[in-house]
C-alpha positions as CSV (number, residue, x, y, z in Angstrom):
1,N,74.3,-18.6,0.4
2,F,73.6,-17.6,4.0
3,D,74.2,-18.8,7.6
4,I,71.5,-17.0,9.7
5,H,72.0,-16.6,13.5
6,Y,69.0,-15.7,15.7
7,Y,67.9,-16.1,19.4
8,N,64.7,-16.5,21.4
9,N,61.5,-15.7,19.4
10,G,63.5,-14.9,16.3
11,Q,62.8,-17.9,14.1
12,E,60.1,-16.1,12.2
13,Y,62.4,-13.2,11.4
14,A,65.1,-15.7,10.2
15,E,62.7,-17.6,8.0
16,L,61.5,-14.4,6.4
17,A,65.1,-13.2,5.8
18,L,66.1,-16.6,4.3
19,E,63.0,-16.7,2.0
20,Y,63.6,-13.2,0.7
21,L,67.4,-13.2,0.3
22,E,67.6,-16.6,-1.4
23,E,65.4,-15.0,-4.1
24,E,66.9,-11.6,-4.1
25,F,70.6,-12.4,-3.7
26,D,71.1,-13.1,-7.4
27,N,69.5,-9.7,-8.3
28,I,71.9,-7.9,-6.0
29,T,75.0,-9.6,-7.3
30,D,73.9,-9.0,-10.9
31,I,73.6,-5.3,-10.2
32,L,77.0,-5.2,-8.5
33,G,78.7,-7.5,-10.9
34,Y,80.3,-9.3,-8.0
35,P,79.4,-12.8,-6.7
36,P,81.0,-13.6,-3.3
37,Y,82.9,-16.8,-2.9
38,N,81.9,-17.6,0.7
39,K,78.7,-17.9,2.6
40,T,77.3,-14.8,4.3
41,K,76.7,-14.8,8.1
42,I,73.8,-12.8,9.2
43,F,73.1,-12.0,12.9
44,L,69.4,-11.1,13.3
45,Y,67.8,-9.1,16.1
46,N,64.2,-9.0,17.0
47,S,64.2,-5.2,17.3
48,P,66.5,-2.2,17.1
49,S,66.5,-1.9,20.9
50,D,67.8,-5.5,21.1
51,M,70.5,-4.7,18.7
52,L,71.6,-1.7,20.7
53,Q,72.2,-4.1,23.7
54,S,74.4,-6.4,21.6
55,N,78.1,-6.5,22.1
56,I,78.9,-8.7,19.1
57,G,80.0,-5.8,17.0
58,V,80.4,-7.7,13.7
59,D,79.3,-4.7,11.6
60,G,82.7,-3.1,10.9
61,T,86.1,-3.5,9.2
62,T,87.3,-5.7,12.0
63,F,85.5,-7.6,14.7
64,T,86.0,-10.3,17.2
65,I,84.1,-13.6,17.7
66,A,85.3,-16.1,20.3
67,G,88.5,-14.3,20.8
68,Q,89.6,-14.4,17.1
69,T,90.1,-11.2,15.2
70,N,88.9,-11.2,11.6
71,F,89.2,-8.7,8.8
72,V,86.5,-7.8,6.4
73,K,84.3,-10.8,6.0
74,L,80.8,-11.6,4.8
75,Q,79.1,-11.0,8.1
76,V,76.4,-8.4,9.0
77,E,74.0,-7.4,11.8
78,I,70.4,-6.6,11.0
79,A,67.6,-5.6,13.3
80,Y,64.0,-6.3,12.3
81,P,62.5,-2.7,11.8
82,G,58.9,-3.6,12.8
83,S,57.3,-4.4,9.4
84,I,57.9,-6.8,6.5
85,S,57.9,-4.0,3.9
86,A,60.7,-2.2,5.8
87,Y,62.5,-5.5,6.5
88,K,62.9,-6.3,2.9
89,K,64.6,-2.9,2.2
90,E,66.8,-3.2,5.3
91,L,67.9,-6.7,4.3
92,R,68.7,-5.5,0.8
93,Y,70.5,-2.4,2.0
94,Q,72.7,-4.1,4.6
95,I,73.6,-7.1,2.3
96,T,74.4,-4.7,-0.6
97,K,76.6,-2.5,1.7
98,M,78.4,-5.6,3.0
99,L,79.0,-7.0,-0.6
100,I,80.4,-3.6,-1.8
101,K,82.8,-3.5,1.1
102,D,83.9,-7.1,0.5
103,M,84.2,-6.3,-3.2
104,M,86.5,-3.3,-2.5
105,F,88.4,-4.6,0.5
106,G,88.1,-8.4,0.5
107,G,90.2,-11.1,-1.1
108,S,93.5,-12.5,0.2
109,L,95.2,-11.1,3.3
110,A,97.7,-9.2,1.2
111,E,94.9,-7.7,-0.9
112,M,93.0,-6.6,2.2
113,F,96.1,-4.7,3.5
114,Q,96.8,-3.2,0.1
115,S,93.1,-2.1,-0.3
116,A,92.9,-0.7,3.2
117,Y,96.1,1.3,2.7
118,L,95.5,2.6,-0.9
119,L,91.7,2.7,-1.2
120,N,89.9,5.4,0.8
121,L,86.3,5.4,-0.3
122,P,84.1,8.4,0.6
123,E,80.9,7.7,2.6
124,W,78.6,8.8,-0.2
125,F,80.1,6.2,-2.6
126,V,79.4,3.0,-0.6
127,D,76.4,4.0,1.5
128,G,74.8,5.9,-1.4
129,A,75.2,2.9,-3.8
130,S,73.7,0.6,-1.2
131,K,70.8,2.9,-0.4
132,Y,70.0,3.3,-4.1
133,I,70.1,-0.4,-4.8
134,A,67.8,-1.1,-1.8
135,Y,65.4,1.9,-2.1
136,G,65.7,3.2,-5.6
137,W,64.4,6.8,-6.1
138,D,62.2,7.0,-3.0
139,V,60.2,9.8,-1.5
140,E,62.8,10.4,1.3
141,M,65.7,11.0,-1.1
142,D,63.5,13.0,-3.4
143,D,62.5,15.3,-0.5
144,Y,66.1,15.6,0.7
145,V,67.5,16.6,-2.8
146,R,64.6,19.0,-3.3
147,D,65.2,20.6,0.0
148,Y,69.0,20.7,-0.6
149,F,68.7,22.5,-3.9
150,A,66.1,24.9,-2.6
151,N,68.7,26.1,0.0
152,T,71.9,26.0,-2.1
153,K,70.3,27.7,-5.1
154,G,72.1,25.3,-7.5
155,K,75.5,26.0,-6.1
156,K,78.2,23.4,-6.4
157,L,78.4,20.8,-3.7
158,G,82.1,21.5,-2.8
159,N,84.4,18.6,-1.8
160,I,82.0,15.6,-1.8
161,K,84.7,13.5,0.0
162,N,83.8,15.5,3.2
163,L,80.1,14.5,3.2
164,E,79.1,12.6,6.3
165,N,76.1,10.8,7.8
166,E,72.6,11.4,6.4
167,K,73.8,14.0,3.9
168,A,76.4,11.6,2.5
169,V,73.8,8.8,2.1
170,M,71.1,10.9,0.5
171,I,73.4,12.8,-1.9
172,G,75.2,9.5,-2.8
173,Q,71.8,7.8,-3.4
174,S,70.8,10.6,-5.7
175,M,74.1,10.4,-7.7
176,W,73.7,6.7,-8.2
177,N,70.1,7.2,-9.2
178,F,71.3,9.7,-11.8
179,V,73.9,7.3,-13.2
180,A,71.2,4.6,-13.6
181,L,68.7,6.9,-15.3
182,K,71.0,8.7,-17.7
183,Y,73.8,6.2,-18.3
184,G,72.1,2.9,-17.6
185,K,72.0,0.7,-14.5
186,S,74.7,-1.6,-16.0
187,N,77.2,1.2,-15.4
188,I,76.8,0.8,-11.6
189,S,78.8,-2.5,-11.7
190,N,81.3,-1.0,-14.2
191,I,82.1,1.9,-11.9
192,L,82.4,-0.3,-8.8
193,N,84.7,-2.8,-10.5
194,L,86.9,-0.2,-12.0
195,T,87.2,1.6,-8.6
196,R,88.6,-1.6,-7.2
197,I,91.2,-1.6,-9.9
198,V,92.2,2.1,-10.2
199,R,91.6,2.9,-6.5
200,N,90.1,6.3,-7.4
201,V,86.4,7.1,-7.3
202,E,86.5,10.2,-9.6
203,R,88.7,8.5,-12.2
204,S,86.5,5.4,-12.3
205,I,83.3,7.4,-12.8
206,A,85.0,9.6,-15.5
207,S,86.4,6.6,-17.4
208,T,83.2,4.5,-17.2
209,L,80.8,7.3,-18.3
210,G,83.2,8.9,-20.7
211,V,82.8,12.4,-19.3
212,P,85.1,14.4,-16.9
213,F,84.0,14.1,-13.3
214,D,83.3,17.9,-13.0
215,Q,81.0,17.6,-16.0
216,F,79.3,14.6,-14.4
217,M,78.7,16.7,-11.3
218,T,77.3,19.6,-13.3
219,E,74.9,17.2,-15.1
220,W,73.8,15.8,-11.8
221,I,72.9,19.2,-10.5
222,E,71.1,20.2,-13.7
223,Y,69.1,17.0,-13.8
224,Y,67.6,17.4,-10.3
225,Q,67.3,21.2,-10.7
226,R,65.1,20.6,-13.9
227,S,63.0,18.1,-12.0
228,I,62.4,20.6,-9.2
229,D,61.6,23.5,-11.7
230,M,59.0,21.3,-13.3
231,V,56.8,21.3,-10.2
232,A,57.9,24.5,-8.5
233,S,54.8,26.5,-9.6
234,G,52.4,23.9,-8.1
235,Y,53.9,23.7,-4.7
236,E,54.8,26.1,-1.8
237,P,57.2,25.8,1.1
238,A,56.1,26.0,4.7
239,N,55.8,29.5,6.1
240,K,59.0,30.3,8.1
241,S,56.9,32.3,10.6
242,D,55.0,29.0,11.5
243,L,58.2,27.3,12.8
244,I,57.9,26.5,16.5
245,A,60.7,23.9,17.2
246,G,63.9,22.7,15.6
247,E,65.3,26.1,14.7
248,G,69.1,26.1,14.2
249,R,71.6,23.7,12.8
250,K,71.6,21.1,15.5
251,Q,70.5,17.6,14.2
252,I,67.3,16.8,16.2
253,N,65.0,14.0,15.3
254,F,61.3,14.6,15.9
255,N,59.2,11.6,15.2
256,N,55.6,12.6,16.2
257,V,53.6,15.5,17.4
258,K,50.2,15.8,19.2
259,F,47.8,18.6,20.2
260,S,46.3,18.5,23.6
261,P,42.5,17.8,23.5
262,D,41.7,21.5,24.4
263,G,44.1,22.7,21.7
264,K,46.2,24.8,24.1
265,Y,49.4,22.7,24.0
266,V,51.4,20.7,21.6
267,A,53.5,17.7,22.8
268,Y,56.5,16.3,21.0
269,S,59.7,14.4,21.6
270,E,63.2,15.3,20.6
271,N,65.6,12.4,20.0
272,I,69.3,13.1,19.8
273,N,71.3,10.0,19.1
274,G,69.1,7.8,21.3
275,R,68.7,10.3,24.2
276,Y,65.2,11.9,24.1
277,K,63.2,14.5,25.8
278,L,59.4,14.9,26.1
279,K,58.4,18.5,25.7
280,V,55.1,20.4,25.9
281,Q,54.8,23.9,24.3
282,N,52.1,26.4,25.3
283,L,50.8,27.7,21.9
284,E,49.6,31.0,23.3
285,S,52.8,32.0,25.1
286,G,55.3,29.9,23.2
287,E,56.7,28.7,26.5
288,E,58.3,25.3,26.3
289,T,58.4,22.8,29.2
290,K,60.6,19.7,29.4
291,L,58.6,17.0,31.2
292,L,61.2,14.2,31.2
293,T,64.5,13.0,29.7
294,T,65.3,9.4,29.2
295,G,67.1,7.0,26.8
296,N,70.8,6.6,26.3
297,N,73.3,8.1,23.9
298,V,74.6,5.4,21.5
299,I,78.2,5.2,20.3
300,N,79.1,3.7,16.9
301,Q,75.5,2.4,16.6
302,T,72.3,3.5,15.0
303,A,69.7,4.9,17.5
304,D,66.1,3.9,17.3
305,F,64.5,7.2,16.1
306,D,60.9,5.7,16.0
307,L,60.7,6.1,19.8
308,P,59.2,7.5,21.9
309,L,55.6,7.7,20.7
310,V,53.4,10.4,22.2
311,D,49.6,10.9,22.6
312,W,47.3,12.8,25.0
313,I,44.9,10.8,27.3
314,N,43.1,14.0,28.4
315,D,43.9,17.7,28.9
316,T,46.3,17.0,31.7
317,K,47.7,13.5,31.0
318,I,50.2,12.4,28.4
319,A,51.0,8.8,27.3
320,L,54.4,7.9,26.2
321,V,55.5,4.6,24.6
322,Q,59.2,4.0,25.5
323,N,61.7,1.2,25.6
324,W,63.0,1.0,29.2
325,Y,65.8,-1.4,30.0
326,G,65.1,-3.4,26.8
327,F,61.3,-3.7,27.3
328,N,58.4,-1.7,26.0
329,Y,56.3,0.3,28.4
330,L,53.4,2.7,28.3
331,L,54.2,5.6,30.6
332,T,51.4,8.0,31.7
333,Y,52.5,11.4,32.9
334,D,50.2,13.7,34.9
335,L,51.1,17.4,34.2
336,E,49.5,18.6,37.4
337,T,50.8,16.1,39.9
338,K,54.0,15.1,38.0
339,Q,53.0,11.5,38.7
340,K,54.4,8.8,36.4
341,I,52.9,5.3,36.0
342,R,54.3,2.6,33.8
343,K,52.2,-0.1,32.2
344,S,54.1,-3.1,30.8
345,L,53.8,-3.8,27.1
346,Q,56.5,-6.5,27.1
347,K,54.6,-8.9,24.9
348,F,55.3,-6.7,21.9
349,N,58.8,-6.7,20.3
350,Q,58.1,-3.2,18.8
351,I,55.3,-0.7,18.9
352,K,54.9,1.5,15.8
353,S,52.0,3.8,16.7
354,I,49.4,4.6,19.4
355,S,46.2,6.6,19.5
356,F,43.8,7.2,22.4
357,H,40.0,7.3,22.3
358,R,38.5,10.7,23.3
359,N,37.2,9.1,26.5
360,G,40.8,8.2,27.5
361,K,39.8,4.7,28.5
362,L,40.8,2.9,25.3
363,A,43.9,3.0,23.1
364,V,44.7,1.3,19.8
365,I,48.2,0.4,18.7
366,S,50.0,-1.2,15.9
367,A,52.7,-3.5,17.2
368,D,55.0,-6.4,16.1
369,V,54.8,-9.9,17.5
370,E,56.7,-12.7,15.8
371,A,57.1,-10.8,12.5
372,Q,53.5,-9.8,12.3
373,N,52.6,-6.1,12.6
374,D,49.0,-6.1,13.7
375,I,46.4,-3.9,15.5
376,Y,45.6,-4.2,19.2
377,L,43.0,-2.6,21.4
378,I,44.0,-1.7,24.9
379,S,41.6,-1.1,27.8
380,M,43.3,1.2,30.3
381,S,40.9,0.5,33.1
382,R,40.7,-3.3,32.8
383,N,44.4,-3.7,31.8
384,A,43.3,-6.0,28.9
385,I,44.6,-6.3,25.4
386,K,42.6,-7.5,22.4
387,R,44.1,-8.5,19.1
388,L,42.1,-7.1,16.1
389,T,44.1,-8.3,13.1
390,R,46.2,-11.4,12.8
391,D,48.2,-11.8,9.5
392,Q,51.5,-10.8,8.0
393,W,50.3,-7.7,6.2
394,D,51.6,-4.5,7.7
395,D,48.9,-2.6,9.6
396,F,49.9,1.0,10.7
397,D,48.5,4.1,12.3
398,P,45.1,3.0,13.7
399,S,42.9,5.7,15.2
400,F,39.3,5.9,16.3
401,I,36.5,7.4,14.2
402,P,34.4,9.6,16.5
403,G,30.7,8.8,16.8
404,T,31.2,5.2,15.7
405,D,32.5,1.9,16.9
406,A,35.1,1.8,14.2
407,I,38.8,2.5,13.6
408,V,40.6,3.6,10.5
409,F,44.2,2.3,9.7
410,S,46.7,2.1,6.9
411,S,47.7,-1.3,5.4
412,N,49.4,-2.9,2.4
413,R,46.9,-5.8,2.4
414,P,45.8,-6.5,-1.1
415,T,42.1,-7.3,-0.3
416,D,39.5,-6.4,2.3
417,S,39.5,-9.8,3.9
418,L,41.3,-10.5,7.2
419,D,41.6,-14.1,6.1
420,H,43.7,-13.5,3.1
421,K,47.1,-15.0,3.9
422,M,50.5,-14.1,2.5
423,T,52.0,-17.0,0.5
424,D,55.2,-15.3,-0.7
425,I,57.1,-12.4,0.8
426,K,57.3,-10.8,-2.6
427,E,53.5,-10.1,-2.3
428,V,54.3,-7.5,0.5
429,N,54.7,-4.1,-1.2
430,D,55.0,-0.4,-0.4
431,I,51.4,0.5,-1.5
432,F,49.5,1.4,1.6
433,N,45.8,2.2,1.5
434,L,43.2,3.2,4.2
435,F,40.8,0.7,5.7
436,A,38.0,0.9,8.2
437,F,37.4,-1.8,10.9
438,D,34.2,-2.1,12.9
439,L,35.0,-3.1,16.4
440,D,31.6,-4.7,16.9
441,T,31.6,-6.9,13.8
442,T,31.7,-10.6,13.8
443,T,32.9,-10.9,10.2
444,S,36.5,-11.0,9.0
445,V,36.1,-8.2,6.5
446,V,37.4,-4.6,6.6
447,K,36.1,-1.8,4.4
448,R,38.6,-0.4,1.9
449,L,38.5,3.4,1.8
450,T,41.2,4.3,-0.7
451,N,42.5,2.4,-3.6
452,T,45.6,4.2,-4.9
453,L,49.1,3.3,-6.1
454,S,50.6,5.4,-3.3
455,N,51.4,5.4,0.4
456,D,48.3,6.6,2.3
457,S,49.2,6.9,5.9
458,K,48.4,8.5,9.3
459,P,44.6,8.7,9.0
460,M,42.8,11.0,11.5
461,A,39.0,11.2,11.6
462,L,37.7,14.6,12.9
463,D,34.1,13.3,12.9
464,N,32.1,10.4,11.4
465,K,32.1,12.1,8.0
466,T,35.7,13.2,7.3
467,I,39.1,11.5,7.6
468,Y,42.3,13.4,7.0
469,F,45.5,11.5,6.0
470,L,48.9,11.8,4.3
471,S,49.4,10.6,0.8
472,D,52.2,10.8,-1.8
473,Q,49.8,10.4,-4.8
474,K,51.6,13.2,-6.6
475,G,55.1,12.3,-5.4
476,I,55.2,14.5,-2.2
477,S,53.4,13.4,1.0
478,N,50.7,16.0,1.5
479,L,47.5,16.3,3.5
480,Y,44.4,14.7,1.9
481,R,40.7,14.6,3.0
482,Y,38.5,11.6,2.6
483,D,34.7,12.1,2.5
484,L,33.0,9.0,4.1
485,E,29.7,9.9,2.5
486,N,30.6,10.2,-1.2
487,E,33.8,8.0,-0.8
488,I,36.1,10.5,-2.6
489,N,39.4,11.9,-1.5
490,Y,40.7,15.4,-2.1
491,Q,44.2,17.0,-1.9
492,V,44.3,19.7,0.8
493,S,47.9,20.9,1.2
494,N,50.5,21.5,-1.5
495,F,53.7,21.7,0.4
496,S,56.9,21.3,-1.6
497,T,58.4,18.9,1.0
498,S,56.6,15.9,2.5
499,I,54.8,16.1,5.8
500,L,56.3,13.5,8.1
501,D,53.7,13.7,10.9
502,Y,50.9,16.0,11.8
503,D,47.9,16.7,14.1
504,I,44.8,18.8,13.7
505,D,42.9,20.7,16.4
506,P,39.2,20.4,15.4
507,S,38.0,23.3,17.5
508,S,40.3,25.8,15.8
509,N,41.4,24.1,12.5
510,D,45.0,24.6,13.6
511,I,47.5,22.1,12.3
512,T,50.9,21.2,13.5
513,Y,53.3,19.2,11.4
514,L,56.8,17.9,11.0
515,M,58.8,18.6,7.8
516,L,62.3,18.5,6.4
517,S,63.6,22.1,6.2
518,K,67.2,23.2,5.5
519,G,68.5,19.6,6.0
520,N,66.8,19.0,9.4
521,K,63.4,18.0,10.7
522,R,61.5,21.0,12.0
523,L,58.1,21.5,13.7
524,F,55.6,23.9,12.4
525,H,52.2,25.3,13.6
526,T,49.7,26.9,11.3
527,R,46.7,28.6,12.7
528,N,43.2,28.3,11.0
529,F,44.4,26.1,8.2
530,L,42.0,25.8,5.3
531,L,41.1,22.2,5.8
532,E,38.2,22.3,3.3
533,K,40.2,23.7,0.4
534,N,41.0,21.5,-2.7
535,S,44.5,21.7,-4.1
536,F,45.7,20.5,-7.5
537,S,49.5,19.9,-7.8
538,P,51.5,18.4,-10.6
539,Q,53.2,15.1,-10.4
540,T,56.9,15.0,-9.5
541,L,59.3,13.6,-12.1
542,R,60.0,10.6,-9.8
543,N,56.3,9.9,-9.6
544,Q,55.8,10.2,-13.4
545,L,58.7,7.7,-14.1
546,Q,57.4,5.3,-11.5
547,Q,53.9,5.2,-13.0
548,I,55.4,4.6,-16.5
549,D,57.4,1.8,-15.1
550,F,54.3,0.3,-13.3
551,L,52.3,0.4,-16.5
552,R,55.1,-1.2,-18.5
553,K,55.4,-4.1,-16.0
554,R,51.6,-4.5,-16.1
555,R,51.6,-4.7,-19.9
556,E,54.4,-7.3,-19.8
557,K,52.4,-9.4,-17.4
558,Q,49.3,-9.2,-19.6
559,T,51.3,-10.1,-22.6
560,I,52.8,-13.2,-20.9
561,K,49.3,-14.3,-19.8
562,E,48.0,-13.9,-23.4
563,I,50.9,-16.0,-24.7
564,I,50.3,-18.7,-22.1
């Protein structure tokens, strides 16, 4: 079904794509009700930064290869996002989006011209359907819809044809999710196929579902409003007075935030369409200082919003992981002397996180090499790199545990053995738990700390007894506390929107965190946060439905085993 094109060091990414898509392609075409008649050409890139440097430009309605202009064809560009779990979703999303466009605009040359002239599909329709089929009802969409309705107070959406960019994708994803839940997943293909015939989105939805389009929109609003009301009493929004960055309507992407070791400053990066700034804010005066500006604005491409990564080496030095002229570097910036030193990290295709030891001499990163996201230890003084894990499970967010020779990290590995190999890409899932790794051990075993059916991420140990981390156990990613002595975790915060990133100042119990608010990512700082409190929040409707589905699938597997 596929012709996959790749370049140097890209064979592993191509093999993973082929293995996954050959198994998943039939599922996608069954949902869409549309099997393509030709092979699909996939152009793979080892990283988003490599894709930004490409001039192939096949991802559009028209494109040119070897001087020949083609119309909509089964061709797509995909960049490896840095982990297998994310790669599976990106493959599914891009292939689905391509097939829907081919379904709507493909065919003979006459049909292409006719469709291009008569059929003008809104962004929410195509991108939203693709996102739903690839991601389902995920935490990101759930957060966006909850935030949207919290700020619109249940008002009507207006002309949905005018929705653009992230808003169009998220709102569209929620609409297709509503169609699948209330009217059945089979109606997705019915709506898509009827749209190709009648060339009108609203008419095809109304005819397929048997209700006027205005009534469908009202039902969509009521459904999500009810799901929000179910949990409203158990959660609370962030305090508006704690907002320290991101105020206003301008779309700014914050990706991580860090306190200085003395707790006087907070460092963060602002990424606007690929051009980013490193800023430091004095928490006492509120004064903001821009340390550097780098990166490039991208045009008609998707910027890499995972970079830069920021951490403090000591009270006066900041480390920044950046992609510079297509290669990864660790940039150290001295706040007093303004001196900048770059250390090459070119052996890594992508770097997903970095954390420094309190002594500033060691750093631990999670990075991708040949389709394996593993953990590496970096010695700043010796300029040496040591690989700690070596397998295809996704290992994220490593950080040091003070007073020990261990690190804690998040992983979707199914066992505590470092020798357990992946035999099928389907084994890689979105369930991430916490693990501890002893740097002095000679065994190939890690210690499992949490064992949940959720995404436990971004662990941070304040001492050798307590680890804080983010978890969506109840459906919203909140702050949790893990007690290393009694091996129990507790929910600490109960925000109504997921925490995207955070940091804690142990000396003051201050916490700074990134969160979606009024449609944009914003940065908050709460003083003297109650880190020892225990919160009890209800499950979201999304979380309840997912647990029911999980139990149903587990019972089906048990029944099959009993029959065999």
